[in-house]
N, C-alpha and C positions, 0 to 999 in steps of 0.2 A: 519236531514241532510239538506243541502242547495241545492237549484236548481243551475244549472250552472250559474256562474257569468260572467259578461262581461269581455272579455280579457283586460288586462292592456295595456296601450300604449307601443308600441314597444321599446321606449327609456328605459323603466324600465327593459326590458329583456336583455339588452346588456352589462351592466358593468361586468367586471371580477374582480373588487376589491370592497370591501365593506368599504373602508376608508371614514371617515366623513369629508366633506368639508363645512358643513353648519354652523360652529361656527364663531362668530364675536367677535371683541375686546370688552372686558367688560363682555362677557358671562362667568358665573361662571364655566362652564365646561372647560374653558381654563386652569384652575388651576389643573385639574384632569389628570391622566394618559390617554393616548389615549384609546378610547373605543374599546375593542377587536372585531374582526369580527367573527360573529356567523352565521352559516348556519344551518337551521333546515330542515331536509328532511321529508316531510309529513305534511299536514295541517289538520290532524285529531284533536281530542280534546286534545291529548297528546302534539302534536307540538304547537297547538295554546296556550295551557296553559303555556308551557315553554316560548313562545315568550311574552305572556302577563306579566308574572312575571319578565322576564329579562328587558323588556321595562320599567316596573314600577320602577325597581331598577337602572335605568340610562344607560342601554345598548342601544346604538344608532345604531350600525352597525349590523343589523339583517336582514336576508333574509330567508323566508320560501319557499321552493321549493316543489310544489305539482304537482304530475304527471297527475292528472285528471283535469277536467274542473270545479271542485267545491271544497269547503272546507267541513270538517266534517268527512271524512273517512268513518267509518262504522256506523256513525250516518247519516241517509239519510231519510228525510221527503219528501213525494211526494203527490201531489194532486191525489185523487182517489175517485170515486163515488161522494158523496156530500161534502166531506171534505178532511182532511189530514190523511195520514197513514204513518206508519214507515216501510221502507224497511229494515232497519237495527235495531239498538238498539231501544227498545220499552219502557222498564221500568227503573225507578230508583230503583235499588235493595237495599233494606234497607234504605228507606228515613227517616233518623233521623239525629240529630245534628252531629253525627260522620261521616256522608257522605258528602264530599265536593260538590258533584253534587247537593244534596238536599239543602245544605247551599246556593249555588249560585242561584238555582231555587227559593228558598224562598226569597232571597235578591232582586231578579229581579221581583218578583211578577208573576212567570210563572206557579204556581201550583193552583189546585182547593182548595176550602175551606176544603174539606174532607181530602185531603192529609196533611193539616197543623194541623189537630186535634191531640192533645197531645196523646190520647189513640192509635191512629194509628201509631204514631212514637215510642211508647213503645212496641207494639206488635211485634211478630216474624212471618214473613211469610216464612222464610226458602227458599227464591228465587223460591217458587212455588206458583201457583194460590191459593188464600185463599178460594175460593168457591168450592163446590162439583159439579162436572160435571154431566150433564144428559147423560146417556149412551144409544146409539143406536147400535143395533147389525147389523151385516152384512146380516142378514136374515129379517130385518125389525122389530125386537122386541125391548124390553126394559129390563133393569136390575134394580132391586129395589135399592133405595138409601141406604137401610140398608146393602144389600150385597156388594155394592161398598164401603161403609164406613168401613166395616170390613176389606176388602182386602187393602184399601188405608191406614188404620191404621197400618196394619202389614208392609206394604212397607215403610212407613215413619219411623217406628221404626227401620227397618233394615238399612235404610240410616243413621240414627243417630248412630247406632252401628258401622257402617263402618267408621264414622268420629271419633270414639273414639279409633281407633287402633293407635298404636305407632310402631316405627321401631323395638322395642324389641318383638313385638307380631306378626309380619308378615315379609315375605321376599320380595325382590325387584320384584319378578315375580308375586306376588299375585295381583289380580284385584278386583275392587268393584263388577264386574259382577259375578265372581266366588264365592265371599262371599255371595251375595244375592241368587245366585242359590242354594247354600248349605242350606240357610235358607228356601227356597221354598221347597226343597226336604224334609227337616225335618218337616216343618209345614203341608205339604200335607198329611202326614200319619194320621193326626187327622181330616181331612175333610170328610164330608159325600160324598159318592160316586157320588151322583147326582149333587154335587157342584164342583167337581174337574175340569171338562172341562171349566166351566164358570170362575172359579177362575184363572185358568191358562191363559185363554185368557185375563182376566182383567190385570193380572200381566205382560203379554207380552206388552200390551198397556202402562202400567205405565213405563216399561223399555224403550219403545220407546220414551215416554215423557222425561224420565231422560236423554236419549241420546241428546235430544234437549237442555236441561238445561246445560249439560256438553260439548256440541259441539263435539260429537264423533259418530262414526259409531256404536260402541258397548260398553257397560259398561265393557266388557272384556278387553278393551283397556286402561281403567282408573286405575291408580295405587292405591292400597288400602292404603299403609302405609302413604302417604302424603295427603290423601283425606281430612282429618280433618284440614289441615293447612289453607285451604281456610276459610276466616273469613266471617261469615254472620252477617250483621249489623241488628239492630232492625229496625222495620218499615214494614208496609204493602206496598208492591210494588205499585208504582203509575206511571202515565204517564203525559205527557205534553199536556194540552188542545190545545195549539197553535203549537204543534210539537216539537220534540227534537231539531230541527234546531234553534228554538228560543233561546235556551241556547248557541248554537254555535255562533249565531249572537252577543249575548251580550258579550261573551268572547273575540271575535275578534274586537269588536267595538273600543276599545282604540288604536288599532294598526294603525300606520301611513299608509296612502295610498302608495301602492307600496311595502310594506313589504312582502305581500303574492304574489307569482308569480305562476299563474295557468298554466296547460299544460306544465309543465317544469319537464319532467321525468329525473331522475338521472341515469346515466349509470354506473359510477364508482366513488369511493371515494379513492383518493390517499392520504395516510397519512404517518407520520413520514418522511416527505421530506422537501425540501426547495424550495418554490415557490415564485417568485417575483411578487409583486403586483404593481399597477399603482402608489402607493404612496412610492415606494422604500423600503417598509417594506417586509421582508421575512417571509412567512407564512408556517406553517408545514403541512397544508392540502389544497388540491385542489379538488373541486367537479366537475366532468365532466358530462355534460348533454347529453341526446340523440340527441339533435338538434345541438350539437357542441359548445354551450356556456359552459363557465367554471366560477367557483367562488372560489376565494382563501379565506381561513379562518384560524383563530386561533383555532376555535372549531367547531365541527359539532355534532349536536344532531340528531341521527337516530331514527325516530319514525315509521318506516314502519312495517306492520304486520309480524308476525312470518311466515305466509304462504309464503310471498314474500321472506323472508330470506332463507327459506327451499329450494326454487327453484333457488335463484340467489346469495346467499352469497359467493359462491366460486369465482365468477367473479366480485362481487360488491365492493370488497375491495382490495386495493393493497398498501402494502403487504397484503397477505391473513390474515384472522383472526387467532388468536392463536388456537391451537388444542383444548384446553378446551372449548373455546366459540363455535367453530364449532360443537363439540360433544354435547354441550347443545342444539344447534339449532336442531340437528338431534334427540336427545332424546325426547324432548318435543313434545306433541301432538298438532295438529292444525286441527280441523275438520270443517265440513260444517253443518250449521243449516239454512235451508231456509224457507221462508214463501210462502204460496199460499193464496192470498186474493180473496175472492169470493163474488160478489155482487148479491143480489137477489132483484127482484121487490117487493116481499112479503116474509116475514120470514115464514119458516115452523116450527120454534121453538117457545116455549112459551115466553111471554114477560119477565118473571123473569129468564130465562136461561142466564147464563153468560159463561158457558163452555160446550162444547159437546165432549164427548169421543166416539170414534168408537171402538166397540168390534168386532174384526175379529175372528169369530167362527172357531175353529180348530187350531188357533195359540196357542203356548205354549212356555215358556222359555226353556223347556226341548227339544224342537225340533228346529233344525237349520233352519232359513228361506231359502226358495228356492232361488237359485242364478240367476234365470232368471229375470233380472231386468225389462225387457220390459213388462212381464206379472204381476210381483209382486211388483213393486216399490211402488204402491199406498198403499200396506198393511202396510208400515212403517208410513203412515199418520194416526195418532191416536187421535190427540187432536186439537180442534178448539176453538178459543177465539171469543166470540161475541163482536164486537167492539161497544163501547158506547160513547155518546148517539146516538141512531138511527136518532133522529131528525136532528142532525148535520152531521152525517156520512153516513146515509142510512143504509140499512140492509146488513151488511158485516160480514162475518166470516173470521178469520185469522187462517189458518192451519199451523202447524209446522211439518217439516220433516228433519231428520238429516242423515248424513252418505252417503254411496255410493248411496242409493236411492235418496237422495237430489241432489247429483251430476248428476245422470242420468236424473232426472227431468229437469235439466237445458238444456239438449240436445233436449227436446221435443218442438214441435211447440205450438203456442198458441191454435190452433184448437185441437191438441191432448190432451192438458191439460183440455181444456174446456169440451171436450167429456168425459174424465175420471171423472171430477168433476160432470158432469150431471149424469153419470151412478152411481157414488158413492152415491149421495144424494137420487136418486130414490131408490136405493137398501136399504139404511138404514132407509128410511121413509116408505118403503113398498108401495110407490106410483109411479107406472110406468108412470103416467101422470104429475108428478111434473115438472113445467116449468124449462127449463135450466137456469143457472145463466145469469144475464144480462151481466156480464163481469168478467174477472179474471185479476190478476196482481201477478206476482211472482218475488221473488228475485233470483239472480244468482251469489252468492258470490264466488263460486268456480271458475267460469269462468273469474272473474275479474283479469286481468293480474297483478295488483299491490296489490292484496289482497290474492287470492288463498284459500279462505275459510272464516270462520266466526270468530272464536276465539280459544284461546289456552286451553289446559288442561294438567295435569301432567300424562303422559302416563306410562304404565308399563315399567320398566327399567329406568325411570327417577325419579327425586326427586325435592323438593323445591330448592335444591342447584343449579339445572340447571337454574331456574328462576333468582336466585341471580347472577349466573355466567354471564348470558346474560346481566344483568344490569351493570356489571363492566365496567368502562371506559377504553379506551386505550390511551397511552400505559399502561401496567400493572405495569411497573417500577415506584414506588412511588417517586423515585429520578430523574425522567426524567427532562431534562432542559425545555421541552415544554410539560407539562402534560395536561390531559383532552383534547386530540386532537379529539377523537371520543367518544361520549357519547351515551347511548342507552335508549330510552324510549318506551312507549307502554304498553298495558295491559299484555303482555307476560313477562314483566320484574318486575311484582309485585307479590311477593311470596304469599301474603295473599289475594290479590284482583284481581288475573288474571281473564280474560274473562269479565270484567266489564268496564263500562264507568268511574266509579269513580276510578278504578285501573289505567286506562289510564291517567286520569287527574292528579292523585297523582304522577304518574311516570314522567310526564312532569314537574311538579313543583319540583320534587326531583332533576332532572337533572339541572334545572335552578338554584336551590339552590347551587349545586356544583360550578357553575361558579360565583354566587354571593359571595360565601365564598372565591373564588379565587381572586376576585377584590372588596374588601370591600369599597374602596374609591369611587367607582362608585355610590354606594347606598348613601353615604354621600353627594356626589355632587348633585345627583338627588333631595335629600331633600332640599338642599340649593337653588336649581334652582326654587323650588316652592314658596320660601319665597318672 
């Protein structure tokens, strides 16, 4: 993600029309139809990808309205400890030729040599860490690698089985959590009695980790039938040595100065109307901003997070969205997955450790977690990634926590979290004298007013059809005189790649292509202009 950018000159924030007045006699674009006015709401990777593609194909009248002071959306790289860390998106999931994020990162030279190895591109990481974690127990003990491997093998098998369900084999109320719970009950009958408690605690931790992967409070919330529609691409997940924001910078680099307007929160989108522009043209859409500015447009591409739509969609569109689209917004899940980054002066873990799992003794998938979040929120924190390389980053662990506990964590003070982390690491190492962390840094995605969480999932009671419905442009009438007035992008509109950055990028390009197909002459003109 990008640091806050310098505010654009006030002059760029004032126009209410996007008509183009920059053409001169002899310019080849004079022979083309007027370039339609396009407003893109949101400067995350979806909105930027849409703008980049449209601009490349000859669209001149584009404005990207971003509510915050930076671009990138849920991609957010920040300085911490000795280097850069990701507050938001961290990995390229499935870095292989089929992944457009990987394609761009490779093209721009943003990846490490290992990430570009052919064998890494062909392997399947299943969106999970490829290394085996070192397990620390809440009483200061350890679990053998063999015991962990056995349970993790079972868990991965159950997830694969859950992905193989079809609508004919399960009902709309069936969940991934209930399916896995049944497998646990069945398998536990064959375990040695002395292993039952440890195995149950390990499985509770793996379920906590899966909640982070799926972006949900509980796997009981995740629908079983469509679980397998999510497409996992080949490739061992990798990161950006120079930060994910380096890709955002490259995507937006070709965009003209002034196209992106920061700190420009949209209040309402009025569509299916007749709005007079400064150029005497009548536009079907007007975008009203919180500061009183307005922008008329032929087309608006909405790329805001589903979490924002869940809270604001009733008042964000006039006329209101069709019932089917409102229902899709309601049906789909949007959860919180937060990070707690912890910096140590010296590591307590071995140099070869890449993952740390916390085994909370006494926890079990068969026992409902206690509802006292103040006392028990930290028990949802089960997995830490060792950030590498330490020579560049320092000794930093990145913990992941999802659901209601993640949301509660956002309400705590820095001092409260630092104290909790100190107690946790002293407890699992069995060393009451372990020095406290040097510093901590946490994400707060649920509290962000224009985000409202981390990413989407297909919830119980919803299906992939809801993702497709959310992606449908308005008006729905294919014969409308002014079609494609409001288009929808973002990861929550990609049926097979929801919750990912590549899904977000694909969605932005998809919506741009709709407009390119609508105005084929613009692409021809753009090609001639380069000659």
